[in-house]
Each structure stands twice: as structure tokens, then as C-alpha cells.
PQR file of N, CA, C, O and H, with PARSE charges and radii, in Angstrom:
ATOM      1  N   MET A   1     -21.300 -15.289   5.501 -0.4000 1.5000
ATOM      2  CA  MET A   1     -20.578 -16.328   6.209 -0.0000 2.0000
ATOM      3  C   MET A   1     -21.469 -16.937   7.287  0.5500 1.7000
ATOM      4  O   MET A   1     -21.466 -18.151   7.491 -0.5500 1.4000
ATOM      5  N   VAL A   2     -22.213 -16.107   7.959 -0.4000 1.5000
ATOM      6  CA  VAL A   2     -23.101 -16.616   9.005 -0.0000 2.0000
ATOM      7  C   VAL A   2     -24.160 -17.528   8.393  0.5500 1.7000
ATOM      8  O   VAL A   2     -24.463 -18.586   8.945 -0.5500 1.4000
ATOM      9  H   VAL A   2     -22.215 -15.120   7.793  0.4000 1.0000
ATOM     10  N   ILE A   3     -24.720 -17.127   7.267 -0.4000 1.5000
ATOM     11  CA  ILE A   3     -25.735 -17.951   6.596 -0.0000 2.0000
ATOM     12  C   ILE A   3     -25.120 -19.276   6.138  0.5500 1.7000
ATOM     13  O   ILE A   3     -25.747 -20.329   6.252 -0.5500 1.4000
ATOM     14  H   ILE A   3     -24.475 -16.267   6.818  0.4000 1.0000
ATOM     15  N   ALA A   4     -23.900 -19.217   5.622 -0.4000 1.5000
ATOM     16  CA  ALA A   4     -23.232 -20.452   5.190 -0.0000 2.0000
ATOM     17  C   ALA A   4     -23.018 -21.402   6.364  0.5500 1.7000
ATOM     18  O   ALA A   4     -23.230 -22.608   6.238 -0.5500 1.4000
ATOM     19  H   ALA A   4     -23.391 -18.361   5.529  0.4000 1.0000
ATOM     20  N   ILE A   5     -22.601 -20.865   7.494 -0.4000 1.5000
ATOM     21  CA  ILE A   5     -22.396 -21.699   8.682 -0.0000 2.0000
ATOM     22  C   ILE A   5     -23.716 -22.318   9.134  0.5500 1.7000
ATOM     23  O   ILE A   5     -23.784 -23.512   9.425 -0.5500 1.4000
ATOM     24  H   ILE A   5     -22.429 -19.885   7.596  0.4000 1.0000
ATOM     25  N   LEU A   6     -24.759 -21.496   9.192 -0.4000 1.5000
ATOM     26  CA  LEU A   6     -26.047 -21.999   9.677 -0.0000 2.0000
ATOM     27  C   LEU A   6     -26.666 -23.025   8.743  0.5500 1.7000
ATOM     28  O   LEU A   6     -27.301 -23.971   9.211 -0.5500 1.4000
ATOM     29  H   LEU A   6     -24.704 -20.525   8.956  0.4000 1.0000
ATOM     30  N   THR A   7     -26.497 -22.864   7.423 -0.4000 1.5000
ATOM     31  CA  THR A   7     -27.095 -23.828   6.504 -0.0000 2.0000
ATOM     32  C   THR A   7     -26.261 -25.102   6.376  0.5500 1.7000
ATOM     33  O   THR A   7     -26.823 -26.192   6.265 -0.5500 1.4000
ATOM     34  H   THR A   7     -25.981 -22.096   7.043  0.4000 1.0000
ATOM     35  N   ALA A   8     -24.965 -24.990   6.388 -0.4000 1.5000
ATOM     36  CA  ALA A   8     -24.116 -26.169   6.195 -0.0000 2.0000
ATOM     37  C   ALA A   8     -23.916 -26.974   7.475  0.5500 1.7000
ATOM     38  O   ALA A   8     -23.756 -28.194   7.422 -0.5500 1.4000
ATOM     39  H   ALA A   8     -24.509 -24.105   6.478  0.4000 1.0000
ATOM     40  N   LYS A   9     -23.923 -26.311   8.606 -0.4000 1.5000
ATOM     41  CA  LYS A   9     -23.597 -26.992   9.865 -0.0000 2.0000
ATOM     42  C   LYS A   9     -24.779 -27.047  10.828  0.5500 1.7000
ATOM     43  O   LYS A   9     -24.582 -27.269  12.023 -0.5500 1.4000
ATOM     44  H   LYS A   9     -24.053 -25.321   8.649  0.4000 1.0000
ATOM     45  N   ARG A  10     -25.983 -26.854  10.343 -0.4000 1.5000
ATOM     46  CA  ARG A  10     -27.157 -26.801  11.217 -0.0000 2.0000
ATOM     47  C   ARG A  10     -27.281 -28.043  12.097  0.5500 1.7000
ATOM     48  O   ARG A  10     -27.622 -27.927  13.274 -0.5500 1.4000
ATOM     49  H   ARG A  10     -26.144 -26.673   9.373  0.4000 1.0000
ATOM     50  N   GLY A  11     -27.014 -29.210  11.558 -0.4000 1.5000
ATOM     51  CA  GLY A  11     -27.126 -30.447  12.334 -0.0000 2.0000
ATOM     52  C   GLY A  11     -26.054 -30.602  13.387  0.5500 1.7000
ATOM     53  O   GLY A  11     -26.244 -31.335  14.358 -0.5500 1.4000
ATOM     54  H   GLY A  11     -26.737 -29.305  10.602  0.4000 1.0000
ATOM     55  N   ASP A  12     -24.914 -29.917  13.214 -0.4000 1.5000
ATOM     56  CA  ASP A  12     -23.806 -30.026  14.171 -0.0000 2.0000
ATOM     57  C   ASP A  12     -23.894 -29.018  15.306  0.5500 1.7000
ATOM     58  O   ASP A  12     -23.126 -29.096  16.265 -0.5500 1.4000
ATOM     59  H   ASP A  12     -24.760 -29.322  12.425  0.4000 1.0000
ATOM     60  N   ILE A  13     -24.825 -28.072  15.207 -0.4000 1.5000
ATOM     61  CA  ILE A  13     -24.942 -27.035  16.232 -0.0000 2.0000
ATOM     62  C   ILE A  13     -25.753 -27.592  17.402  0.5500 1.7000
ATOM     63  O   ILE A  13     -26.958 -27.816  17.287 -0.5500 1.4000
ATOM     64  H   ILE A  13     -25.449 -28.008  14.428  0.4000 1.0000
ATOM     65  N   THR A  14     -25.075 -27.811  18.526 -0.4000 1.5000
ATOM     66  CA  THR A  14     -25.747 -28.302  19.728 -0.0000 2.0000
ATOM     67  C   THR A  14     -25.775 -27.252  20.822  0.5500 1.7000
ATOM     68  O   THR A  14     -26.620 -27.311  21.715 -0.5500 1.4000
ATOM     69  H   THR A  14     -24.096 -27.629  18.619  0.4000 1.0000
ATOM     70  N   SER A  15     -24.862 -26.291  20.763 -0.4000 1.5000
ATOM     71  CA  SER A  15     -24.814 -25.218  21.751 -0.0000 2.0000
ATOM     72  C   SER A  15     -24.059 -24.036  21.150  0.5500 1.7000
ATOM     73  O   SER A  15     -23.519 -24.130  20.048 -0.5500 1.4000
ATOM     74  H   SER A  15     -24.175 -26.243  20.038  0.4000 1.0000
ATOM     75  N   LEU A  16     -24.026 -22.936  21.874 -0.4000 1.5000
ATOM     76  CA  LEU A  16     -23.283 -21.763  21.419 -0.0000 2.0000
ATOM     77  C   LEU A  16     -21.791 -22.063  21.352  0.5500 1.7000
ATOM     78  O   LEU A  16     -21.098 -21.574  20.460 -0.5500 1.4000
ATOM     79  H   LEU A  16     -24.465 -22.859  22.769  0.4000 1.0000
ATOM     80  N   THR A  17     -21.298 -22.856  22.281 -0.4000 1.5000
ATOM     81  CA  THR A  17     -19.888 -23.240  22.280 -0.0000 2.0000
ATOM     82  C   THR A  17     -19.546 -24.041  21.032  0.5500 1.7000
ATOM     83  O   THR A  17     -18.486 -23.837  20.440 -0.5500 1.4000
ATOM     84  H   THR A  17     -21.861 -23.254  23.005  0.4000 1.0000
ATOM     85  N   ALA A  18     -20.414 -24.935  20.631 -0.4000 1.5000
ATOM     86  CA  ALA A  18     -20.179 -25.722  19.413 -0.0000 2.0000
ATOM     87  C   ALA A  18     -20.218 -24.823  18.183  0.5500 1.7000
ATOM     88  O   ALA A  18     -19.432 -25.003  17.253 -0.5500 1.4000
ATOM     89  H   ALA A  18     -21.276 -25.100  21.111  0.4000 1.0000
ATOM     90  N   LEU A  19     -21.132 -23.856  18.177 -0.4000 1.5000
ATOM     91  CA  LEU A  19     -21.243 -22.939  17.044 -0.0000 2.0000
ATOM     92  C   LEU A  19     -19.983 -22.097  16.893  0.5500 1.7000
ATOM     93  O   LEU A  19     -19.459 -21.956  15.788 -0.5500 1.4000
ATOM     94  H   LEU A  19     -21.771 -23.710  18.932  0.4000 1.0000
ATOM     95  N   VAL A  20     -19.496 -21.541  17.988 -0.4000 1.5000
ATOM     96  CA  VAL A  20     -18.298 -20.705  17.943 -0.0000 2.0000
ATOM     97  C   VAL A  20     -17.045 -21.552  17.716  0.5500 1.7000
ATOM     98  O   VAL A  20     -16.022 -21.020  17.286 -0.5500 1.4000
ATOM     99  H   VAL A  20     -19.921 -21.656  18.885  0.4000 1.0000
ATOM    100  N   GLY A  21     -17.099 -22.832  17.989 -0.4000 1.5000
ATOM    101  CA  GLY A  21     -15.950 -23.706  17.809 -0.0000 2.0000
ATOM    102  C   GLY A  21     -15.664 -24.087  16.369  0.5500 1.7000
ATOM    103  O   GLY A  21     -14.609 -24.655  16.086 -0.5500 1.4000
ATOM    104  H   GLY A  21     -17.930 -23.264  18.339  0.4000 1.0000
ATOM    105  N   PHE A  22     -16.572 -23.791  15.453 -0.4000 1.5000
ATOM    106  CA  PHE A  22     -16.331 -24.118  14.041 -0.0000 2.0000
ATOM    107  C   PHE A  22     -15.213 -23.246  13.485  0.5500 1.7000
ATOM    108  O   PHE A  22     -15.098 -22.076  13.849 -0.5500 1.4000
ATOM    109  H   PHE A  22     -17.429 -23.330  15.683  0.4000 1.0000
ATOM    110  N   GLU A  23     -14.393 -23.809  12.607 -0.4000 1.5000
ATOM    111  CA  GLU A  23     -13.287 -23.036  12.036 -0.0000 2.0000
ATOM    112  C   GLU A  23     -13.764 -21.924  11.114  0.5500 1.7000
ATOM    113  O   GLU A  23     -13.007 -20.995  10.833 -0.5500 1.4000
ATOM    114  H   GLU A  23     -14.487 -24.760  12.312  0.4000 1.0000
ATOM    115  N   GLU A  24     -14.987 -21.995  10.645 -0.4000 1.5000
ATOM    116  CA  GLU A  24     -15.517 -20.940   9.793 -0.0000 2.0000
ATOM    117  C   GLU A  24     -15.595 -19.613  10.530  0.5500 1.7000
ATOM    118  O   GLU A  24     -15.506 -18.556   9.905 -0.5500 1.4000
ATOM    119  H   GLU A  24     -15.602 -22.750  10.873  0.4000 1.0000
ATOM    120  N   TRP A  25     -15.761 -19.648  11.852 -0.4000 1.5000
ATOM    121  CA  TRP A  25     -15.782 -18.410  12.626 -0.0000 2.0000
ATOM    122  C   TRP A  25     -14.440 -17.711  12.555  0.5500 1.7000
ATOM    123  O   TRP A  25     -14.383 -16.482  12.596 -0.5500 1.4000
ATOM    124  H   TRP A  25     -15.834 -20.507  12.360  0.4000 1.0000
ATOM    125  N   SER A  26     -13.348 -18.474  12.447 -0.4000 1.5000
ATOM    126  CA  SER A  26     -12.018 -17.867  12.295 -0.0000 2.0000
ATOM    127  C   SER A  26     -11.967 -17.046  11.017  0.5500 1.7000
ATOM    128  O   SER A  26     -11.441 -15.934  11.002 -0.5500 1.4000
ATOM    129  H   SER A  26     -13.394 -19.472  12.413  0.4000 1.0000
ATOM    130  N   TYR A  27     -12.522 -17.609   9.939 -0.4000 1.5000
ATOM    131  CA  TYR A  27     -12.558 -16.878   8.671 -0.0000 2.0000
ATOM    132  C   TYR A  27     -13.386 -15.610   8.812  0.5500 1.7000
ATOM    133  O   TYR A  27     -12.995 -14.550   8.324 -0.5500 1.4000
ATOM    134  H   TYR A  27     -12.950 -18.512   9.951  0.4000 1.0000
ATOM    135  N   LEU A  28     -14.513 -15.717   9.469 -0.4000 1.5000
ATOM    136  CA  LEU A  28     -15.389 -14.567   9.634 -0.0000 2.0000
ATOM    137  C   LEU A  28     -14.691 -13.458  10.420  0.5500 1.7000
ATOM    138  O   LEU A  28     -14.748 -12.292  10.031 -0.5500 1.4000
ATOM    139  H   LEU A  28     -14.831 -16.578   9.866  0.4000 1.0000
ATOM    140  N   VAL A  29     -14.040 -13.814  11.513 -0.4000 1.5000
ATOM    141  CA  VAL A  29     -13.318 -12.822  12.315 -0.0000 2.0000
ATOM    142  C   VAL A  29     -12.183 -12.209  11.510  0.5500 1.7000
ATOM    143  O   VAL A  29     -11.969 -11.000  11.587 -0.5500 1.4000
ATOM    144  H   VAL A  29     -13.994 -14.762  11.829  0.4000 1.0000
ATOM    145  N   PHE A  30     -11.452 -13.005  10.745 -0.4000 1.5000
ATOM    146  CA  PHE A  30     -10.360 -12.480   9.927 -0.0000 2.0000
ATOM    147  C   PHE A  30     -10.880 -11.522   8.864  0.5500 1.7000
ATOM    148  O   PHE A  30     -10.287 -10.464   8.652 -0.5500 1.4000
ATOM    149  H   PHE A  30     -11.626 -13.987  10.683  0.4000 1.0000
ATOM    150  N   PHE A  31     -11.972 -11.869   8.191 -0.4000 1.5000
ATOM    151  CA  PHE A  31     -12.518 -10.998   7.152 -0.0000 2.0000
ATOM    152  C   PHE A  31     -13.019  -9.688   7.736  0.5500 1.7000
ATOM    153  O   PHE A  31     -12.851  -8.635   7.121 -0.5500 1.4000
ATOM    154  H   PHE A  31     -12.454 -12.728   8.363  0.4000 1.0000
ATOM    155  N   ILE A  32     -13.630  -9.736   8.909 -0.4000 1.5000
ATOM    156  CA  ILE A  32     -14.077  -8.502   9.559 -0.0000 2.0000
ATOM    157  C   ILE A  32     -12.881  -7.640   9.939  0.5500 1.7000
ATOM    158  O   ILE A  32     -12.889  -6.428   9.720 -0.5500 1.4000
ATOM    159  H   ILE A  32     -13.766 -10.591   9.408  0.4000 1.0000
ATOM    160  N   TRP A  33     -11.857  -8.262  10.508 -0.4000 1.5000
ATOM    161  CA  TRP A  33     -10.634  -7.519  10.854 -0.0000 2.0000
ATOM    162  C   TRP A  33     -10.015  -6.890   9.615  0.5500 1.7000
ATOM    163  O   TRP A  33      -9.617  -5.725   9.650 -0.5500 1.4000
ATOM    164  H   TRP A  33     -11.850  -9.246  10.686  0.4000 1.0000
ATOM    165  N   LEU A  34      -9.926  -7.638   8.523 -0.4000 1.5000
ATOM    166  CA  LEU A  34      -9.335  -7.130   7.295 -0.0000 2.0000
ATOM    167  C   LEU A  34     -10.152  -5.972   6.727  0.5500 1.7000
ATOM    168  O   LEU A  34      -9.586  -5.007   6.214 -0.5500 1.4000
ATOM    169  H   LEU A  34     -10.249  -8.584   8.494  0.4000 1.0000
ATOM    170  N   ALA A  35     -11.464  -6.060   6.816 -0.4000 1.5000
ATOM    171  CA  ALA A  35     -12.312  -4.981   6.312 -0.0000 2.0000
ATOM    172  C   ALA A  35     -12.176  -3.721   7.159  0.5500 1.7000
ATOM    173  O   ALA A  35     -12.216  -2.612   6.626 -0.5500 1.4000
ATOM    174  H   ALA A  35     -11.924  -6.843   7.233  0.4000 1.0000
ATOM    175  N   LEU A  36     -12.016  -3.875   8.466 -0.4000 1.5000
ATOM    176  CA  LEU A  36     -11.927  -2.714   9.345 -0.0000 2.0000
ATOM    177  C   LEU A  36     -10.537  -2.089   9.385  0.5500 1.7000
ATOM    178  O   LEU A  36     -10.410  -0.864   9.381 -0.5500 1.4000
ATOM    179  H   LEU A  36     -11.983  -4.776   8.899  0.4000 1.0000
ATOM    180  N   VAL A  37      -9.506  -2.908   9.423 -0.4000 1.5000
ATOM    181  CA  VAL A  37      -8.148  -2.415   9.605 -0.0000 2.0000
ATOM    182  C   VAL A  37      -7.416  -2.253   8.278  0.5500 1.7000
ATOM    183  O   VAL A  37      -6.620  -1.327   8.120 -0.5500 1.4000
ATOM    184  H   VAL A  37      -9.609  -3.902   9.426  0.4000 1.0000
ATOM    185  N   GLY A  38      -7.675  -3.134   7.332 -0.4000 1.5000
ATOM    186  CA  GLY A  38      -6.953  -3.106   6.067 -0.0000 2.0000
ATOM    187  C   GLY A  38      -5.714  -3.975   6.146  0.5500 1.7000
ATOM    188  O   GLY A  38      -5.288  -4.371   7.231 -0.5500 1.4000
ATOM    189  H   GLY A  38      -8.322  -3.886   7.459  0.4000 1.0000
ATOM    190  N   ALA A  39      -5.153  -4.263   5.016 -0.4000 1.5000
ATOM    191  CA  ALA A  39      -4.009  -5.167   4.962 -0.0000 2.0000
ATOM    192  C   ALA A  39      -2.725  -4.492   5.427  0.5500 1.7000
ATOM    193  O   ALA A  39      -1.903  -5.126   6.089 -0.5500 1.4000
ATOM    194  H   ALA A  39      -5.499  -3.941   4.135  0.4000 1.0000
ATOM    195  N   GLY A  40      -2.538  -3.218   5.092 -0.4000 1.5000
ATOM    196  CA  GLY A  40      -1.370  -2.462   5.541 -0.0000 2.0000
ATOM    197  C   GLY A  40      -0.057  -3.129   5.172  0.5500 1.7000
ATOM    198  O   GLY A  40       0.195  -3.385   3.994 -0.5500 1.4000
ATOM    199  H   GLY A  40      -3.205  -2.703   4.554  0.4000 1.0000
ATOM    200  N   PRO A  41       0.791  -3.417   6.167 -0.5600 1.5000
ATOM    201  CA  PRO A  41       2.126  -3.946   5.884  0.2800 2.0000
ATOM    202  C   PRO A  41       2.136  -5.365   5.316  0.5500 1.7000
ATOM    203  O   PRO A  41       3.146  -5.790   4.755 -0.5500 1.4000
ATOM    204  N   VAL A  42       1.041  -6.101   5.447 -0.4000 1.5000
ATOM    205  CA  VAL A  42       1.024  -7.456   4.904 -0.0000 2.0000
ATOM    206  C   VAL A  42       0.417  -7.505   3.506  0.5500 1.7000
ATOM    207  O   VAL A  42       0.217  -8.590   2.960 -0.5500 1.4000
ATOM    208  H   VAL A  42       0.220  -5.756   5.902  0.4000 1.0000
ATOM    209  N   SER A  43       0.122  -6.340   2.918 -0.4000 1.5000
ATOM    210  CA  SER A  43      -0.448  -6.307   1.581 -0.0000 2.0000
ATOM    211  C   SER A  43       0.645  -6.495   0.526  0.5500 1.7000
ATOM    212  O   SER A  43       1.833  -6.344   0.808 -0.5500 1.4000
ATOM    213  H   SER A  43       0.285  -5.459   3.362  0.4000 1.0000
ATOM    214  N   ILE A  44       0.223  -6.821  -0.676 -0.4000 1.5000
ATOM    215  CA  ILE A  44       1.171  -7.017  -1.781 -0.0000 2.0000
ATOM    216  C   ILE A  44       1.895  -5.711  -2.093  0.5500 1.7000
ATOM    217  O   ILE A  44       3.111  -5.718  -2.280 -0.5500 1.4000
ATOM    218  H   ILE A  44      -0.743  -6.943  -0.906  0.4000 1.0000
ATOM    219  N   ASP A  45       1.172  -4.587  -2.154 -0.4000 1.5000
ATOM    220  CA  ASP A  45       1.839  -3.328  -2.461 -0.0000 2.0000
ATOM    221  C   ASP A  45       2.771  -2.895  -1.331  0.5500 1.7000
ATOM    222  O   ASP A  45       3.782  -2.242  -1.589 -0.5500 1.4000
ATOM    223  H   ASP A  45       0.184  -4.582  -2.001  0.4000 1.0000
ATOM    224  N   GLY A  46       2.450  -3.245  -0.085 -0.4000 1.5000
ATOM    225  CA  GLY A  46       3.371  -2.973   1.015 -0.0000 2.0000
ATOM    226  C   GLY A  46       4.643  -3.794   0.895  0.5500 1.7000
ATOM    227  O   GLY A  46       5.737  -3.294   1.156 -0.5500 1.4000
ATOM    228  H   GLY A  46       1.629  -3.775   0.124  0.4000 1.0000
ATOM    229  N   LEU A  47       4.503  -5.044   0.504 -0.4000 1.5000
ATOM    230  CA  LEU A  47       5.670  -5.906   0.308 -0.0000 2.0000
ATOM    231  C   LEU A  47       6.541  -5.401  -0.836  0.5500 1.7000
ATOM    232  O   LEU A  47       7.765  -5.358  -0.709 -0.5500 1.4000
ATOM    233  H   LEU A  47       3.614  -5.450   0.293  0.4000 1.0000
ATOM    234  N   ILE A  48       5.930  -5.025  -1.940 -0.4000 1.5000
ATOM    235  CA  ILE A  48       6.687  -4.515  -3.092 -0.0000 2.0000
ATOM    236  C   ILE A  48       7.402  -3.222  -2.714  0.5500 1.7000
ATOM    237  O   ILE A  48       8.554  -3.013  -3.093 -0.5500 1.4000
ATOM    238  H   ILE A  48       4.936  -5.060  -2.043  0.4000 1.0000
ATOM    239  N   GLY A  49       6.720  -2.358  -1.970 -0.4000 1.5000
ATOM    240  CA  GLY A  49       7.349  -1.113  -1.534 -0.0000 2.0000
ATOM    241  C   GLY A  49       8.563  -1.357  -0.656  0.5500 1.7000
ATOM    242  O   GLY A  49       9.579  -0.675  -0.796 -0.5500 1.4000
ATOM    243  H   GLY A  49       5.784  -2.528  -1.662  0.4000 1.0000
ATOM    244  N   ARG A  50       8.466  -2.332   0.256 -0.4000 1.5000
ATOM    245  CA  ARG A  50       9.626  -2.652   1.106 -0.0000 2.0000
ATOM    246  C   ARG A  50      10.753  -3.247   0.286  0.5500 1.7000
ATOM    247  O   ARG A  50      11.923  -2.956   0.537 -0.5500 1.4000
ATOM    248  H   ARG A  50       7.641  -2.886   0.369  0.4000 1.0000
ATOM    249  N   LEU A  51      10.418  -4.073  -0.689 -0.4000 1.5000
ATOM    250  CA  LEU A  51      11.470  -4.670  -1.519 -0.0000 2.0000
ATOM    251  C   LEU A  51      12.181  -3.617  -2.361  0.5500 1.7000
ATOM    252  O   LEU A  51      13.374  -3.743  -2.637 -0.5500 1.4000
ATOM    253  H   LEU A  51       9.468  -4.309  -0.893  0.4000 1.0000
ATOM    254  N   ARG A  52      11.460  -2.591  -2.764 -0.4000 1.5000
ATOM    255  CA  ARG A  52      12.052  -1.503  -3.553 -0.0000 2.0000
ATOM    256  C   ARG A  52      12.705  -0.446  -2.672  0.5500 1.7000
ATOM    257  O   ARG A  52      13.366   0.460  -3.179 -0.5500 1.4000
ATOM    258  H   ARG A  52      10.491  -2.489  -2.540  0.4000 1.0000
ATOM    259  N   GLY A  53      12.527  -0.554  -1.361 -0.4000 1.5000
ATOM    260  CA  GLY A  53      13.147   0.385  -0.441 -0.0000 2.0000
ATOM    261  C   GLY A  53      12.354   1.660  -0.250  0.5500 1.7000
ATOM    262  O   GLY A  53      12.903   2.666   0.200 -0.5500 1.4000
ATOM    263  H   GLY A  53      11.990  -1.290  -0.949  0.4000 1.0000
ATOM    264  N   ARG A  54      11.072   1.641  -0.582 -0.4000 1.5000
ATOM    265  CA  ARG A  54      10.240   2.828  -0.417 -0.0000 2.0000
ATOM    266  C   ARG A  54       9.429   2.700   0.862  0.5500 1.7000
ATOM    267  O   ARG A  54       9.108   1.601   1.313 -0.5500 1.4000
ATOM    268  H   ARG A  54      10.625   0.824  -0.947  0.4000 1.0000
ATOM    269  N   SER A  55       9.111   3.835   1.421 -0.4000 1.5000
ATOM    270  CA  SER A  55       8.233   3.821   2.594 -0.0000 2.0000
ATOM    271  C   SER A  55       6.794   3.825   2.117  0.5500 1.7000
ATOM    272  O   SER A  55       6.528   3.886   0.916 -0.5500 1.4000
ATOM    273  H   SER A  55       9.371   4.729   1.054  0.4000 1.0000
ATOM    274  N   GLY A  56       5.869   3.759   3.060 -0.4000 1.5000
ATOM    275  CA  GLY A  56       4.462   3.759   2.712 -0.0000 2.0000
ATOM    276  C   GLY A  56       3.924   5.130   2.348  0.5500 1.7000
ATOM    277  O   GLY A  56       2.739   5.253   2.040 -0.5500 1.4000
ATOM    278  H   GLY A  56       6.085   3.710   4.035  0.4000 1.0000
ATOM    279  N   ASN A  57       4.762   6.176   2.373 -0.4000 1.5000
ATOM    280  CA  ASN A  57       4.317   7.528   2.085 -0.0000 2.0000
ATOM    281  C   ASN A  57       4.260   7.732   0.576  0.5500 1.7000
ATOM    282  O   ASN A  57       5.293   7.756  -0.093 -0.5500 1.4000
ATOM    283  H   ASN A  57       5.725   6.076   2.623  0.4000 1.0000
ATOM    284  N   HIS A  58       3.041   7.880   0.040 -0.4000 1.5000
ATOM    285  CA  HIS A  58       2.886   8.018  -1.405 -0.0000 2.0000
ATOM    286  C   HIS A  58       3.143   9.437  -1.875  0.5500 1.7000
ATOM    287  O   HIS A  58       3.199   9.675  -3.082 -0.5500 1.4000
ATOM    288  H   HIS A  58       2.202   7.861   0.583  0.4000 1.0000
ATOM    289  N   ALA A  59       3.302  10.394  -0.960 -0.4000 1.5000
ATOM    290  CA  ALA A  59       3.561  11.775  -1.360 -0.0000 2.0000
ATOM    291  C   ALA A  59       4.922  11.900  -2.035  0.5500 1.7000
ATOM    292  O   ALA A  59       5.122  12.793  -2.858 -0.5500 1.4000
ATOM    293  H   ALA A  59       3.257  10.201   0.020  0.4000 1.0000
ATOM    294  N   LYS A  60       5.849  11.027  -1.701 -0.4000 1.5000
ATOM    295  CA  LYS A  60       7.174  11.075  -2.324 -0.0000 2.0000
ATOM    296  C   LYS A  60       7.102  10.724  -3.814  0.5500 1.7000
ATOM    297  O   LYS A  60       7.977  11.112  -4.587 -0.5500 1.4000
ATOM    298  H   LYS A  60       5.687  10.301  -1.032  0.4000 1.0000
ATOM    299  N   LEU A  61       6.073   9.998  -4.207 -0.4000 1.5000
ATOM    300  CA  LEU A  61       5.959   9.581  -5.592 -0.0000 2.0000
ATOM    301  C   LEU A  61       5.341  10.642  -6.470  0.5500 1.7000
ATOM    302  O   LEU A  61       5.423  10.546  -7.695 -0.5500 1.4000
ATOM    303  H   LEU A  61       5.362   9.682  -3.579  0.4000 1.0000
ATOM    304  N   ALA A  62       4.718  11.663  -5.875 -0.4000 1.5000
ATOM    305  CA  ALA A  62       4.078  12.720  -6.670 -0.0000 2.0000
ATOM    306  C   ALA A  62       5.133  13.615  -7.292  0.5500 1.7000
ATOM    307  O   ALA A  62       6.153  13.901  -6.665 -0.5500 1.4000
ATOM    308  H   ALA A  62       4.652  11.740  -4.881  0.4000 1.0000
ATOM    309  N   PRO A  63       4.896  14.064  -8.531 -0.5600 1.5000
ATOM    310  CA  PRO A  63       5.875  14.964  -9.151  0.2800 2.0000
ATOM    311  C   PRO A  63       5.938  16.296  -8.404  0.5500 1.7000
ATOM    312  O   PRO A  63       4.924  16.818  -7.941 -0.5500 1.4000
ATOM    313  N   GLN A  64       7.136  16.819  -8.304 -0.4000 1.5000
ATOM    314  CA  GLN A  64       7.357  18.077  -7.604 -0.0000 2.0000
ATOM    315  C   GLN A  64       7.116  19.233  -8.570  0.5500 1.7000
ATOM    316  O   GLN A  64       7.557  19.170  -9.717 -0.5500 1.4000
ATOM    317  H   GLN A  64       7.959  16.395  -8.680  0.4000 1.0000
ATOM    318  N   PRO A  65       6.424  20.292  -8.131 -0.5600 1.5000
ATOM    319  CA  PRO A  65       6.197  21.434  -9.034  0.2800 2.0000
ATOM    320  C   PRO A  65       7.510  22.164  -9.298  0.5500 1.7000
ATOM    321  O   PRO A  65       8.369  22.280  -8.424 -0.5500 1.4000
ATOM    322  N   GLN A  66       7.638  22.647 -10.519 -0.4000 1.5000
ATOM    323  CA  GLN A  66       8.834  23.388 -10.925 -0.0000 2.0000
ATOM    324  C   GLN A  66       8.660  24.865 -10.566  0.5500 1.7000
ATOM    325  O   GLN A  66       7.572  25.413 -10.743 -0.5500 1.4000
ATOM    326  H   GLN A  66       6.941  22.552 -11.229  0.4000 1.0000
ATOM    327  N   PRO A  67       9.712  25.517 -10.064 -0.5600 1.5000
ATOM    328  CA  PRO A  67       9.601  26.947  -9.723  0.2800 2.0000
ATOM    329  C   PRO A  67       9.378  27.790 -10.978  0.5500 1.7000
ATOM    330  O   PRO A  67       9.949  27.519 -12.034 -0.5500 1.4000
ATOM    331  N   GLN A  68       8.545  28.809 -10.844 -0.4000 1.5000
ATOM    332  CA  GLN A  68       8.263  29.715 -11.956 -0.0000 2.0000
ATOM    333  C   GLN A  68       9.342  30.788 -12.011  0.5500 1.7000
ATOM    334  O   GLN A  68       9.726  31.334 -10.977 -0.5500 1.4000
ATOM    335  H   GLN A  68       8.081  29.030  -9.986  0.4000 1.0000
ATOM    336  N   SER A  69       9.842  31.100 -13.233 -0.4000 1.5000
ATOM    337  CA  SER A  69      10.845  32.159 -13.336 -0.0000 2.0000
ATOM    338  C   SER A  69      10.286  33.424 -13.903  0.5500 1.7000
ATOM    339  O   SER A  69      11.011  34.408 -14.051 -0.5500 1.4000
ATOM    340  H   SER A  69       9.530  30.656 -14.073  0.4000 1.0000
TER
END
């Protein structure tokens, strides 16, 4: 993303303020946040789980062992 900004907007960069003012920096910050934190509750599987009434705990989905007699 940084390389794309520098190559596409090189002529528009007049100062650090102008560089940070490009909307591409918003994308870069969002992608970094998403990579570090993860989608969590805003993910598709989180949405499907809420619609089905399930919590985010996947241990409930594992089969339970049967007692040995």
C-alpha cells in the first residue's frame, strides 16, 4: 500500500500532512487493524452465528464423548 501511494501520488506529495491526508492511508490503517485484531463480531461467521443463536464458543459444537460402560 505504501508503494502504491508513493508511485501513484508522488506528484501530489508536498508535505507529510499532504501524504497522510490521502484516503489510501485510511485503507492502510484499516488493513493493519484487521490483520492485528481480526474481524471478530463483524465477520461473516460471527454474523451467521448470531443469526442462528449460537455464541462464539466453538467448544459447544464439538461432539461429546459417550460414557464407557
